[in-house]
N, CA and C atoms of all chains as a GROMACS GRO file, in nm:
protein
  603
    1UNK      N    1   7.996   2.151   4.233
    1UNK     CA    2   7.851   2.137   4.255
    1UNK      C    3   7.786   2.065   4.137
    2UNK      N    4   7.703   1.966   4.168
    2UNK     CA    5   7.636   1.890   4.062
    2UNK      C    6   7.533   1.976   3.991
    3UNK      N    7   7.523   1.961   3.859
    3UNK     CA    8   7.419   2.038   3.791
    3UNK      C    9   7.281   1.987   3.827
    4UNK      N   10   7.180   2.076   3.817
    4UNK     CA   11   7.043   2.034   3.845
    4UNK      C   12   6.994   1.938   3.738
    5UNK      N   13   6.923   1.836   3.782
    5UNK     CA   14   6.869   1.735   3.691
    5UNK      C   15   6.745   1.788   3.620
    6UNK      N   16   6.727   1.741   3.497
    6UNK     CA   17   6.603   1.774   3.429
    6UNK      C   18   6.490   1.696   3.496
    7UNK      N   19   6.381   1.765   3.530
    7UNK     CA   20   6.270   1.699   3.599
    7UNK      C   21   6.168   1.655   3.495
    8UNK      N   22   6.165   1.526   3.469
    8UNK     CA   23   6.074   1.472   3.367
    8UNK      C   24   5.933   1.459   3.421
    9UNK      N   25   5.834   1.492   3.336
    9UNK     CA   26   5.695   1.466   3.369
    9UNK      C   27   5.644   1.347   3.290
   10UNK      N   28   5.512   1.330   3.289
   10UNK     CA   29   5.451   1.213   3.224
   10UNK      C   30   5.477   1.210   3.074
   11UNK      N   31   5.489   1.328   3.013
   11UNK     CA   32   5.504   1.331   2.867
   11UNK      C   33   5.632   1.264   2.821
   12UNK      N   34   5.731   1.259   2.909
   12UNK     CA   35   5.856   1.190   2.875
   12UNK      C   36   5.834   1.042   2.852
   13UNK      N   37   5.719   0.993   2.899
   13UNK     CA   38   5.687   0.850   2.883
   13UNK      C   39   5.571   0.829   2.785
   14UNK      N   40   5.544   0.931   2.707
   14UNK     CA   41   5.439   0.919   2.606
   14UNK      C   42   5.299   0.935   2.661
   15UNK      N   43   5.286   0.985   2.783
   15UNK     CA   44   5.154   1.003   2.843
   15UNK      C   45   5.119   1.152   2.839
   16UNK      N   46   5.012   1.183   2.768
   16UNK     CA   47   4.971   1.323   2.756
   16UNK      C   48   4.876   1.358   2.871
   17UNK      N   49   4.906   1.466   2.940
   17UNK     CA   50   4.821   1.510   3.052
   17UNK      C   51   4.737   1.627   3.002
   18UNK      N   52   4.603   1.610   3.011
   18UNK     CA   53   4.513   1.717   2.968
   18UNK      C   54   4.435   1.766   3.090
   19UNK      N   55   4.437   1.896   3.110
   19UNK     CA   56   4.357   1.950   3.220
   19UNK      C   57   4.210   1.941   3.182
   20UNK      N   58   4.129   1.888   3.275
   20UNK     CA   59   3.987   1.867   3.248
   20UNK      C   60   3.908   1.922   3.367
   21UNK      N   61   3.823   2.020   3.336
   21UNK     CA   62   3.750   2.088   3.443
   21UNK      C   63   3.657   1.993   3.519
   22UNK      N   64   3.614   1.885   3.452
   22UNK     CA   65   3.521   1.794   3.520
   22UNK      C   66   3.585   1.731   3.644
   23UNK      N   67   3.719   1.727   3.646
   23UNK     CA   68   3.785   1.669   3.763
   23UNK      C   69   3.795   1.768   3.879
   24UNK      N   70   3.773   1.895   3.850
   24UNK     CA   71   3.784   1.995   3.956
   24UNK      C   72   3.680   1.974   4.065
   25UNK      N   73   3.569   1.909   4.029
   25UNK     CA   74   3.466   1.885   4.132
   25UNK      C   75   3.515   1.784   4.238
   26UNK      N   76   3.620   1.709   4.203
   26UNK     CA   77   3.677   1.615   4.301
   26UNK      C   78   3.779   1.682   4.392
   27UNK      N   79   3.832   1.795   4.346
   27UNK     CA   80   3.936   1.864   4.422
   27UNK      C   81   3.881   1.912   4.556
   28UNK      N   82   3.963   1.898   4.657
   28UNK     CA   83   3.920   1.941   4.790
   28UNK      C   84   3.845   1.833   4.865
   29UNK      N   85   3.807   1.727   4.794
   29UNK     CA   86   3.740   1.615   4.861
   29UNK      C   87   3.844   1.507   4.891
   30UNK      N   88   3.822   1.437   5.000
   30UNK     CA   89   3.908   1.322   5.029
   30UNK      C   90   3.841   1.200   4.966
   31UNK      N   91   3.895   1.158   4.853
   31UNK     CA   92   3.831   1.049   4.778
   31UNK      C   93   3.856   0.913   4.840
   32UNK      N   94   3.968   0.901   4.911
   32UNK     CA   95   4.004   0.772   4.970
   32UNK      C   96   4.032   0.792   5.119
   33UNK      N   97   3.929   0.816   5.198
   33UNK     CA   98   3.951   0.850   5.339
   33UNK      C   99   4.023   0.741   5.418
   34UNK      N  100   3.990   0.615   5.390
   34UNK     CA  101   4.054   0.507   5.466
   34UNK      C  102   4.204   0.499   5.435
   35UNK      N  103   4.236   0.523   5.309
   35UNK     CA  104   4.378   0.517   5.270
   35UNK      C  105   4.456   0.634   5.332
   36UNK      N  106   4.391   0.750   5.336
   36UNK     CA  107   4.458   0.865   5.398
   36UNK      C  108   4.478   0.842   5.548
   37UNK      N  109   4.376   0.784   5.609
   37UNK     CA  110   4.384   0.754   5.754
   37UNK      C  111   4.499   0.657   5.781
   38UNK      N  112   4.507   0.554   5.698
   38UNK     CA  113   4.614   0.454   5.714
   38UNK      C  114   4.751   0.519   5.690
   39UNK      N  115   4.759   0.604   5.587
   39UNK     CA  116   4.886   0.672   5.557
   39UNK      C  117   4.927   0.759   5.676
   40UNK      N  118   4.834   0.834   5.730
   40UNK     CA  119   4.867   0.921   5.843
   40UNK      C  120   4.912   0.840   5.965
   41UNK      N  121   4.848   0.725   5.983
   41UNK     CA  122   4.884   0.639   6.096
   41UNK      C  123   5.029   0.592   6.081
   42UNK      N  124   5.063   0.550   5.962
   42UNK     CA  125   5.200   0.501   5.937
   42UNK      C  126   5.299   0.616   5.944
   43UNK      N  127   5.268   0.725   5.877
   43UNK     CA  128   5.363   0.838   5.868
   43UNK      C  129   5.391   0.898   6.007
   44UNK      N  130   5.289   0.899   6.092
   44UNK     CA  131   5.309   0.955   6.227
   44UNK      C  132   5.404   0.869   6.310
   45UNK      N  133   5.424   0.746   6.265
   45UNK     CA  134   5.511   0.655   6.343
   45UNK      C  135   5.648   0.634   6.278
   46UNK      N  136   5.679   0.713   6.177
   46UNK     CA  137   5.811   0.699   6.115
   46UNK      C  138   5.918   0.755   6.207
   47UNK      N  139   6.022   0.675   6.224
   47UNK     CA  140   6.140   0.724   6.298
   47UNK      C  141   6.248   0.748   6.195
   48UNK      N  142   6.273   0.877   6.165
   48UNK     CA  143   6.377   0.912   6.067
   48UNK      C  144   6.511   0.896   6.134
   49UNK      N  145   6.603   0.824   6.071
   49UNK     CA  146   6.733   0.803   6.137
   49UNK      C  147   6.829   0.913   6.094
   50UNK      N  148   5.940   0.309   3.269
   50UNK     CA  149   5.870   0.184   3.302
   50UNK      C  150   5.865   0.096   3.176
   51UNK      N  151   5.875  -0.032   3.197
   51UNK     CA  152   5.888  -0.124   3.084
   51UNK      C  153   5.754  -0.155   3.016
   52UNK      N  154   5.645  -0.116   3.076
   52UNK     CA  155   5.515  -0.156   3.024
   52UNK      C  156   5.447  -0.047   2.942
   53UNK      N  157   5.353  -0.094   2.860
   53UNK     CA  158   5.267  -0.003   2.786
   53UNK      C  159   5.185   0.080   2.886
   54UNK      N  160   5.150   0.200   2.844
   54UNK     CA  161   5.072   0.288   2.932
   54UNK      C  162   4.949   0.340   2.858
   55UNK      N  163   4.849   0.384   2.933
   55UNK     CA  164   4.739   0.459   2.870
   55UNK      C  165   4.794   0.597   2.837
   56UNK      N  166   4.778   0.638   2.713
   56UNK     CA  167   4.854   0.758   2.673
   56UNK      C  168   4.780   0.889   2.691
   57UNK      N  169   4.656   0.883   2.740
   57UNK     CA  170   4.588   1.009   2.773
   57UNK      C  171   4.537   1.004   2.916
   58UNK      N  172   4.576   1.103   2.992
   58UNK     CA  173   4.535   1.114   3.132
   58UNK      C  174   4.479   1.254   3.154
   59UNK      N  175   4.364   1.259   3.220
   59UNK     CA  176   4.304   1.389   3.253
   59UNK      C  177   4.350   1.433   3.392
   60UNK      N  178   4.362   1.563   3.410
   60UNK     CA  179   4.408   1.614   3.539
   60UNK      C  180   4.320   1.730   3.583
   61UNK      N  181   4.300   1.742   3.713
   61UNK     CA  182   4.232   1.860   3.766
   61UNK      C  183   4.326   1.979   3.755
   62UNK      N  184   4.269   2.098   3.766
   62UNK     CA  185   4.351   2.219   3.748
   62UNK      C  186   4.463   2.228   3.851
   63UNK      N  187   4.437   2.180   3.973
   63UNK     CA  188   4.541   2.192   4.076
   63UNK      C  189   4.642   2.076   4.072
   64UNK      N  190   4.616   1.977   3.986
   64UNK     CA  191   4.712   1.868   3.968
   64UNK      C  192   4.716   1.767   4.081
   65UNK      N  193   4.609   1.761   4.159
   65UNK     CA  194   4.604   1.661   4.267
   65UNK      C  195   4.519   1.539   4.228
   66UNK      N  196   4.433   1.555   4.127
   66UNK     CA  197   4.348   1.445   4.084
   66UNK      C  198   4.375   1.417   3.936
   67UNK      N  199   4.375   1.288   3.903
   67UNK     CA  200   4.398   1.244   3.765
   67UNK      C  201   4.300   1.132   3.734
   68UNK      N  202   4.265   1.117   3.607
   68UNK     CA  203   4.183   1.002   3.570
   68UNK      C  204   4.223   0.952   3.431
   69UNK      N  205   4.198   0.825   3.411
   69UNK     CA  206   4.219   0.764   3.280
   69UNK      C  207   4.124   0.645   3.269
   70UNK      N  208   4.113   0.592   3.148
   70UNK     CA  209   4.018   0.484   3.125
   70UNK      C  210   4.094   0.354   3.098
   71UNK      N  211   4.063   0.256   3.180
   71UNK     CA  212   4.116   0.121   3.160
   71UNK      C  213   4.027   0.049   3.059
   72UNK      N  214   4.090  -0.012   2.960
   72UNK     CA  215   4.013  -0.080   2.855
   72UNK      C  216   4.054  -0.228   2.849
   73UNK      N  217   3.956  -0.314   2.861
   73UNK     CA  218   3.985  -0.458   2.859
   73UNK      C  219   3.858  -0.538   2.840
   74UNK      N  220   3.867  -0.667   2.867
   74UNK     CA  221   3.750  -0.754   2.844
   74UNK      C  222   3.629  -0.717   2.929
   75UNK      N  223   3.649  -0.647   3.039
   75UNK     CA  224   3.536  -0.604   3.122
   75UNK      C  225   3.482  -0.468   3.079
   76UNK      N  226   3.535  -0.417   2.969
   76UNK     CA  227   3.485  -0.290   2.918
   76UNK      C  228   3.574  -0.173   2.957
   77UNK      N  229   3.515  -0.054   2.961
   77UNK     CA  230   3.588   0.068   2.996
   77UNK      C  231   3.564   0.099   3.144
   78UNK      N  232   3.671   0.111   3.217
   78UNK     CA  233   3.659   0.138   3.361
   78UNK      C  234   3.737   0.266   3.390
   79UNK      N  235   3.669   0.364   3.447
   79UNK     CA  236   3.733   0.492   3.477
   79UNK      C  237   3.813   0.482   3.608
   80UNK      N  238   3.940   0.511   3.597
   80UNK     CA  239   4.028   0.508   3.714
   80UNK      C  240   4.053   0.650   3.762
   81UNK      N  241   4.058   0.667   3.891
   81UNK     CA  242   4.088   0.799   3.946
   81UNK      C  243   4.204   0.787   4.045
   82UNK      N  244   4.293   0.884   4.037
   82UNK     CA  245   4.413   0.888   4.121
   82UNK      C  246   4.411   1.019   4.197
   83UNK      N  247   4.442   1.014   4.326
   83UNK     CA  248   4.446   1.139   4.403
   83UNK      C  249   4.571   1.142   4.492
   84UNK      N  250   4.632   1.260   4.496
   84UNK     CA  251   4.742   1.286   4.589
   84UNK      C  252   4.689   1.379   4.696
   85UNK      N  253   4.705   1.342   4.821
   85UNK     CA  254   4.659   1.428   4.930
   85UNK      C  255   4.768   1.448   5.032
   86UNK      N  256   4.779   1.570   5.079
   86UNK     CA  257   4.877   1.601   5.182
   86UNK      C  258   4.845   1.521   5.308
   87UNK      N  259   4.948   1.469   5.371
   87UNK     CA  260   4.928   1.392   5.494
   87UNK      C  261   4.957   1.482   5.616
   88UNK      N  262   4.958   1.419   5.732
   88UNK     CA  263   4.987   1.493   5.855
   88UNK      C  264   5.130   1.549   5.854
   89UNK      N  265   5.216   1.493   5.773
   89UNK     CA  266   5.349   1.549   5.749
   89UNK      C  267   5.339   1.622   5.614
   90UNK      N  268   5.349   1.753   5.617
   90UNK     CA  269   5.321   1.830   5.495
   90UNK      C  270   5.423   1.808   5.383
   91UNK      N  271   5.531   1.740   5.414
   91UNK     CA  272   5.629   1.710   5.308
   91UNK      C  273   5.594   1.580   5.235
   92UNK      N  274   5.490   1.512   5.283
   92UNK     CA  275   5.454   1.381   5.225
   92UNK      C  276   5.310   1.383   5.175
   93UNK      N  277   5.293   1.339   5.050
   93UNK     CA  278   5.159   1.324   4.992
   93UNK      C  279   5.125   1.176   4.978
   94UNK      N  280   5.002   1.143   5.012
   94UNK     CA  281   4.956   1.005   4.996
   94UNK      C  282   4.901   0.986   4.855
   95UNK      N  283   4.943   0.877   4.793
   95UNK     CA  284   4.892   0.838   4.661
   95UNK      C  285   4.785   0.731   4.680
   96UNK      N  286   4.667   0.756   4.626
   96UNK     CA  287   4.561   0.655   4.631
   96UNK      C  288   4.490   0.652   4.497
   97UNK      N  289   4.439   0.535   4.462
   97UNK     CA  290   4.363   0.526   4.338
   97UNK      C  291   4.257   0.419   4.347
   98UNK      N  292   4.157   0.432   4.260
   98UNK     CA  293   4.047   0.337   4.259
   98UNK      C  294   3.961   0.361   4.136
   99UNK      N  295   3.844   0.300   4.137
   99UNK     CA  296   3.754   0.311   4.022
   99UNK      C  297   3.650   0.421   4.047
  100UNK      N  298   3.630   0.501   3.945
  100UNK     CA  299   3.522   0.600   3.949
  100UNK      C  300   3.397   0.532   3.892
  101UNK      N  301   3.299   0.512   3.977
  101UNK     CA  302   3.180   0.438   3.936
  101UNK      C  303   3.083   0.529   3.861
  102UNK      N  304   2.994   0.469   3.781
  102UNK     CA  305   2.901   0.551   3.703
  102UNK      C  306   2.816   0.645   3.789
  103UNK      N  307   2.791   0.608   3.914
  103UNK     CA  308   2.709   0.695   4.001
  103UNK      C  309   2.793   0.805   4.068
  104UNK      N  310   2.922   0.812   4.033
  104UNK     CA  311   3.007   0.918   4.088
  104UNK      C  312   3.081   0.876   4.213
  105UNK      N  313   3.043   0.760   4.271
  105UNK     CA  314   3.116   0.712   4.388
  105UNK      C  315   3.249   0.649   4.345
  106UNK      N  316   3.333   0.626   4.446
  106UNK     CA  317   3.465   0.570   4.417
  106UNK      C  318   3.483   0.440   4.494
  107UNK      N  319   3.536   0.341   4.428
  107UNK     CA  320   3.560   0.211   4.491
  107UNK      C  321   3.709   0.181   4.483
  108UNK      N  322   3.773   0.173   4.599
  108UNK     CA  323   3.917   0.146   4.599
  108UNK      C  324   3.948   0.002   4.641
  109UNK      N  325   3.846  -0.081   4.650
  109UNK     CA  326   3.868  -0.221   4.690
  109UNK      C  327   3.840  -0.317   4.576
  110UNK      N  328   3.773  -0.266   4.474
  110UNK     CA  329   3.722  -0.353   4.368
  110UNK      C  330   3.836  -0.424   4.292
  111UNK      N  331   3.811  -0.550   4.258
  111UNK     CA  332   3.905  -0.624   4.171
  111UNK      C  333   3.828  -0.651   4.044
  112UNK      N  334   3.855  -0.572   3.939
  112UNK     CA  335   3.770  -0.589   3.821
  112UNK      C  336   3.836  -0.670   3.710
  113UNK      N  337   3.960  -0.710   3.731
  113UNK     CA  338   4.023  -0.807   3.641
  113UNK      C  339   4.007  -0.769   3.493
  114UNK      N  340   4.047  -0.650   3.462
  114UNK     CA  341   4.034  -0.604   3.324
  114UNK      C  342   4.158  -0.639   3.241
  115UNK      N  343   4.241  -0.725   3.299
  115UNK     CA  344   4.358  -0.780   3.227
  115UNK      C  345   4.458  -0.673   3.182
  116UNK      N  346   4.464  -0.564   3.257
  116UNK     CA  347   4.558  -0.458   3.219
  116UNK      C  348   4.633  -0.403   3.340
  117UNK      N  349   4.655  -0.492   3.437
  117UNK     CA  350   4.717  -0.450   3.562
  117UNK      C  351   4.849  -0.375   3.541
  118UNK      N  352   4.936  -0.431   3.457
  118UNK     CA  353   5.066  -0.368   3.439
  118UNK      C  354   5.055  -0.233   3.367
  119UNK      N  355   4.958  -0.226   3.275
  119UNK     CA  356   4.938  -0.101   3.203
  119UNK      C  357   4.888   0.007   3.301
  120UNK      N  358   4.800  -0.033   3.392
  120UNK     CA  359   4.750   0.061   3.493
  120UNK      C  360   4.864   0.109   3.583
  121UNK      N  361   4.946   0.015   3.630
  121UNK     CA  362   5.055   0.054   3.721
  121UNK      C  363   5.156   0.144   3.649
  122UNK      N  364   5.184   0.114   3.522
  122UNK     CA  365   5.278   0.198   3.447
  122UNK      C  366   5.219   0.338   3.425
  123UNK      N  367   5.089   0.346   3.404
  123UNK     CA  368   5.024   0.477   3.386
  123UNK      C  369   5.030   0.556   3.517
  124UNK      N  370   5.007   0.486   3.628
  124UNK     CA  371   5.015   0.554   3.758
  124UNK      C  372   5.158   0.601   3.785
  125UNK      N  373   5.256   0.521   3.744
  125UNK     CA  374   5.395   0.564   3.761
  125UNK      C  375   5.420   0.693   3.682
  126UNK      N  376   5.365   0.701   3.560
  126UNK     CA  377   5.381   0.823   3.480
  126UNK      C  378   5.313   0.941   3.550
  127UNK      N  379   5.200   0.915   3.615
  127UNK     CA  380   5.130   1.022   3.689
  127UNK      C  381   5.215   1.068   3.808
  128UNK      N  382   5.284   0.974   3.872
  128UNK     CA  383   5.373   1.012   3.984
  128UNK      C  384   5.486   1.100   3.929
  129UNK      N  385   5.536   1.067   3.812
  129UNK     CA  386   5.638   1.153   3.748
  129UNK      C  387   5.580   1.294   3.729
  130UNK      N  388   5.458   1.301   3.681
  130UNK     CA  389   5.397   1.431   3.654
  130UNK      C  390   5.380   1.511   3.783
  131UNK      N  391   5.324   1.446   3.885
  131UNK     CA  392   5.298   1.514   4.012
  131UNK      C  393   5.429   1.563   4.074
  132UNK      N  394   5.529   1.477   4.074
  132UNK     CA  395   5.654   1.515   4.140
  132UNK      C  396   5.739   1.610   4.055
  133UNK      N  397   5.710   1.616   3.925
  133UNK     CA  398   5.780   1.716   3.843
  133UNK      C  399   5.735   1.856   3.885
  134UNK      N  400   5.609   1.866   3.927
  134UNK     CA  401   5.557   1.996   3.969
  134UNK      C  402   5.590   2.027   4.116
  135UNK      N  403   5.614   1.922   4.193
  135UNK     CA  404   5.642   1.939   4.337
  135UNK      C  405   5.761   1.851   4.375
  136UNK      N  406   5.876   1.879   4.317
  136UNK     CA  407   5.990   1.788   4.337
  136UNK      C  408   6.041   1.782   4.480
  137UNK      N  409   6.001   1.879   4.560
  137UNK     CA  410   6.048   1.878   4.700
  137UNK      C  411   5.962   1.788   4.789
  138UNK      N  412   5.851   1.740   4.736
  138UNK     CA  413   5.759   1.656   4.816
  138UNK      C  414   5.790   1.508   4.799
  139UNK      N  415   5.756   1.431   4.902
  139UNK     CA  416   5.765   1.286   4.892
  139UNK      C  417   5.626   1.231   4.867
  140UNK      N  418   5.620   1.117   4.801
  140UNK     CA  419   5.493   1.049   4.778
  140UNK      C  420   5.496   0.915   4.852
  141UNK      N  421   5.393   0.893   4.932
  141UNK     CA  422   5.380   0.768   5.008
  141UNK      C  423   5.276   0.681   4.942
  142UNK      N  424   5.300   0.551   4.937
  142UNK     CA  425   5.195   0.459   4.893
  142UNK      C  426   5.215   0.324   4.957
  143UNK      N  427   5.102   0.258   4.978
  143UNK     CA  428   5.101   0.122   5.028
  143UNK      C  429   4.978   0.054   4.972
  144UNK      N  430   4.974  -0.077   4.977
  144UNK     CA  431   4.857  -0.148   4.926
  144UNK      C  432   4.748  -0.157   5.031
  145UNK      N  433   4.624  -0.177   4.984
  145UNK     CA  434   4.515  -0.195   5.080
  145UNK      C  435   4.518  -0.336   5.138
  146UNK      N  436   4.597  -0.425   5.078
  146UNK     CA  437   4.617  -0.560   5.131
  146UNK      C  438   4.766  -0.593   5.121
  147UNK      N  439   4.806  -0.699   5.190
  147UNK     CA  440   4.947  -0.742   5.183
  147UNK      C  441   4.983  -0.778   5.039
  148UNK      N  442   4.888  -0.840   4.970
  148UNK     CA  443   4.915  -0.883   4.832
  148UNK      C  444   4.939  -0.762   4.741
  149UNK      N  445   4.860  -0.658   4.763
  149UNK     CA  446   4.879  -0.538   4.678
  149UNK      C  447   5.010  -0.469   4.711
  150UNK      N  448   5.045  -0.464   4.839
  150UNK     CA  449   5.174  -0.402   4.875
  150UNK      C  450   5.287  -0.481   4.810
  151UNK      N  451   5.274  -0.614   4.808
  151UNK     CA  452   5.375  -0.698   4.744
  151UNK      C  453   5.380  -0.671   4.592
  152UNK      N  454   5.264  -0.650   4.533
  152UNK     CA  455   5.259  -0.619   4.390
  152UNK      C  456   5.335  -0.489   4.361
  153UNK      N  457   5.316  -0.388   4.447
  153UNK     CA  458   5.387  -0.262   4.427
  153UNK      C  459   5.538  -0.283   4.445
  154UNK      N  460   5.574  -0.368   4.542
  154UNK     CA  461   5.717  -0.397   4.562
  154UNK      C  462   5.776  -0.461   4.437
  155UNK      N  463   5.699  -0.555   4.378
  155UNK     CA  464   5.748  -0.621   4.257
  155UNK      C  465   5.762  -0.522   4.142
  156UNK      N  466   5.666  -0.431   4.131
  156UNK     CA  467   5.672  -0.332   4.023
  156UNK      C  468   5.794  -0.240   4.042
  157UNK      N  469   5.821  -0.202   4.167
  157UNK     CA  470   5.940  -0.121   4.195
  157UNK      C  471   6.067  -0.199   4.162
  158UNK      N  472   6.067  -0.326   4.200
  158UNK     CA  473   6.185  -0.409   4.178
  158UNK      C  474   6.216  -0.422   4.029
  159UNK      N  475   6.112  -0.451   3.950
  159UNK     CA  476   6.131  -0.472   3.805
  159UNK      C  477   6.185  -0.345   3.739
  160UNK      N  478   6.142  -0.230   3.790
  160UNK     CA  479   6.178  -0.103   3.725
  160UNK      C  480   6.281  -0.023   3.805
  161UNK      N  481   6.346  -0.092   3.900
  161UNK     CA  482   6.431  -0.019   3.995
  161UNK      C  483   6.544   0.059   3.928
  162UNK      N  484   6.608  -0.002   3.830
  162UNK     CA  485   6.723   0.066   3.767
  162UNK      C  486   6.678   0.198   3.704
  163UNK      N  487   6.566   0.195   3.634
  163UNK     CA  488   6.517   0.316   3.567
  163UNK      C  489   6.465   0.418   3.669
  164UNK      N  490   6.384   0.370   3.762
  164UNK     CA  491   6.323   0.462   3.861
  164UNK      C  492   6.431   0.527   3.948
  165UNK      N  493   6.535   0.451   3.979
  165UNK     CA  494   6.640   0.504   4.068
  165UNK      C  495   6.718   0.619   4.005
  166UNK      N  496   6.710   0.631   3.874
  166UNK     CA  497   6.776   0.746   3.810
  166UNK      C  498   6.706   0.876   3.844
  167UNK      N  499   6.576   0.867   3.872
  167UNK     CA  500   6.496   0.988   3.893
  167UNK      C  501   6.443   1.004   4.036
  168UNK      N  502   6.439   0.894   4.111
  168UNK     CA  503   6.378   0.898   4.245
  168UNK      C  504   6.470   0.836   4.350
  169UNK      N  505   6.461   0.894   4.470
  169UNK     CA  506   6.506   0.821   4.590
  169UNK      C  507   6.390   0.730   4.623
  170UNK      N  508   6.413   0.603   4.641
  170UNK     CA  509   6.306   0.508   4.670
  170UNK      C  510   6.334   0.446   4.806
  171UNK      N  511   6.239   0.465   4.897
  171UNK     CA  512   6.257   0.420   5.034
  171UNK      C  513   6.151   0.317   5.072
  172UNK      N  514   6.188   0.225   5.157
  172UNK     CA  515   6.093   0.128   5.208
  172UNK      C  516   6.073   0.148   5.357
  173UNK      N  517   5.952   0.123   5.404
  173UNK     CA  518   5.920   0.140   5.546
  173UNK      C  519   5.909   0.003   5.612
  174UNK      N  520   5.981  -0.012   5.723
  174UNK     CA  521   5.977  -0.138   5.799
  174UNK      C  522   5.905  -0.114   5.930
  175UNK      N  523   5.809  -0.200   5.960
  175UNK     CA  524   5.743  -0.193   6.091
  175UNK      C  525   5.832  -0.262   6.192
  176UNK      N  526   5.868  -0.185   6.298
  176UNK     CA  527   5.949  -0.243   6.405
  176UNK      C  528   5.885  -0.204   6.536
  177UNK      N  529   5.826  -0.304   6.602
  177UNK     CA  530   5.746  -0.281   6.722
  177UNK      C  531   5.635  -0.183   6.689
  178UNK      N  532   5.640  -0.063   6.748
  178UNK     CA  533   5.528   0.029   6.722
  178UNK      C  534   5.569   0.150   6.638
  179UNK      N  535   5.677   0.134   6.563
  179UNK     CA  536   5.718   0.248   6.480
  179UNK      C  537   5.771   0.195   6.346
  180UNK      N  538   5.796   0.287   6.256
  180UNK     CA  539   5.845   0.249   6.123
  180UNK      C  540   5.983   0.310   6.102
  181UNK      N  541   6.074   0.226   6.055
  181UNK     CA  542   6.204   0.278   6.013
  181UNK      C  543   6.204   0.288   5.861
  182UNK      N  544   6.290   0.374   5.812
  182UNK     CA  545   6.295   0.401   5.668
  182UNK      C  546   6.435   0.366   5.617
  183UNK      N  547   6.439   0.296   5.508
  183UNK     CA  548   6.569   0.262   5.449
  183UNK      C  549   6.559   0.269   5.297
  184UNK      N  550   6.672   0.273   5.232
  184UNK     CA  551   6.673   0.269   5.086
  184UNK      C  552   6.613   0.136   5.042
  185UNK      N  553   6.523   0.141   4.946
  185UNK     CA  554   6.454   0.021   4.897
  185UNK      C  555   6.554  -0.085   4.853
  186UNK      N  556   6.530  -0.208   4.901
  186UNK     CA  557   6.616  -0.318   4.860
  186UNK      C  558   6.533  -0.427   4.795
  187UNK      N  559   6.584  -0.483   4.688
  187UNK     CA  560   6.514  -0.591   4.620
  187UNK      C  561   6.499  -0.711   4.713
  188UNK      N  562   6.387  -0.778   4.703
  188UNK     CA  563   6.367  -0.903   4.776
  188UNK      C  564   6.327  -0.886   4.921
  189UNK      N  565   6.301  -0.762   4.962
  189UNK     CA  566   6.264  -0.739   5.102
  189UNK      C  567   6.122  -0.687   5.110
  190UNK      N  568   6.046  -0.741   5.204
  190UNK     CA  569   5.908  -0.694   5.222
  190UNK      C  570   5.906  -0.562   5.299
  191UNK      N  571   5.815  -0.474   5.258
  191UNK     CA  572   5.799  -0.345   5.327
  191UNK      C  573   5.652  -0.320   5.356
  192UNK      N  574   5.629  -0.233   5.454
  192UNK     CA  575   5.490  -0.197   5.488
  192UNK      C  576   5.438  -0.087   5.396
  193UNK      N  577   5.528  -0.011   5.337
  193UNK     CA  578   5.488   0.098   5.248
  193UNK      C  579   5.614   0.156   5.185
  194UNK      N  580   5.593   0.254   5.099
  194UNK     CA  581   5.704   0.308   5.021
  194UNK      C  582   5.696   0.461   5.015
  195UNK      N  583   5.813   0.522   5.005
  195UNK     CA  584   5.822   0.667   4.984
  195UNK      C  585   5.911   0.691   4.863
  196UNK      N  586   5.869   0.782   4.777
  196UNK     CA  587   5.956   0.819   4.665
  196UNK      C  588   5.972   0.971   4.663
  197UNK      N  589   6.090   1.014   4.625
  197UNK     CA  590   6.118   1.158   4.615
  197UNK      C  591   6.209   1.181   4.495
  198UNK      N  592   6.182   1.287   4.421
  198UNK     CA  593   6.262   1.314   4.301
  198UNK      C  594   6.406   1.348   4.339
  199UNK      N  595   6.496   1.298   4.258
  199UNK     CA  596   6.635   1.338   4.271
  199UNK      C  597   6.651   1.470   4.197
  200UNK      N  598   6.710   1.566   4.263
  200UNK     CA  599   6.720   1.699   4.202
  200UNK      C  600   6.856   1.723   4.137
  201UNK      N  601   6.953   1.638   4.170
  201UNK     CA  602   7.085   1.654   4.107
  201UNK      C  603   7.132   1.521   4.053
   0.00000   0.00000   0.00000
C-alpha cells in the first residue's frame, strides 16, 4: 500500500494565509452567479467514462 | 509554480473566500476568489474577479495591471490551500472567454510537471451535447478543467 502523501497548502509556496473576519460578510453569497451557472451547466453534462 | 506570487492572502473563516491585492501601474486592485459547491457536491467551482471600492464584484474587467502571471500563481497557491483542507473535492474552472480558457491551459501546461505531482489534472471536451473528461494533455484545447489532489 502506498503511503499517504503530504498535503501541501499555500504556505509551501511562500504564501501566508491570514483569516480575516471582513471576508466573512462575503460567505454564503454567490459572488459570481454567471460563472456558477456556467459551471453547473457544464458539470451536469459530464459523461464520466 | 514558476512565477512570483503575492505572499499575503486573506481568507474567510470557512475557507471559501480569499482576497489579495494586485499591485502594478494601475495601482492597488483588490482581487477576490471564491469556491462554491456546484450541482455535483464533489465539485467546487473556482471563480475570481475584482472587488470594487463600492463592494461590488467585477469578473469581466481587464485592468492590465501587468501582473497576470503573479495573479495566476497566487490563485494556484489558493487552490493548494483550499484542496489541502478538502482533498476529496475536485475544483472546476474555465475562462469567461475562449482566450481566458486558453490562458489557463497555457498556465497548466507550463507548470504541468510540478502540478502533476500533487494533482490529477483533467480536461473537459465538448462532444455534441455532453462533456467527456480525460487526463490533461499539452497542446489540446479544452472547455474547462478539473483538478483533484493526489492522496498517495
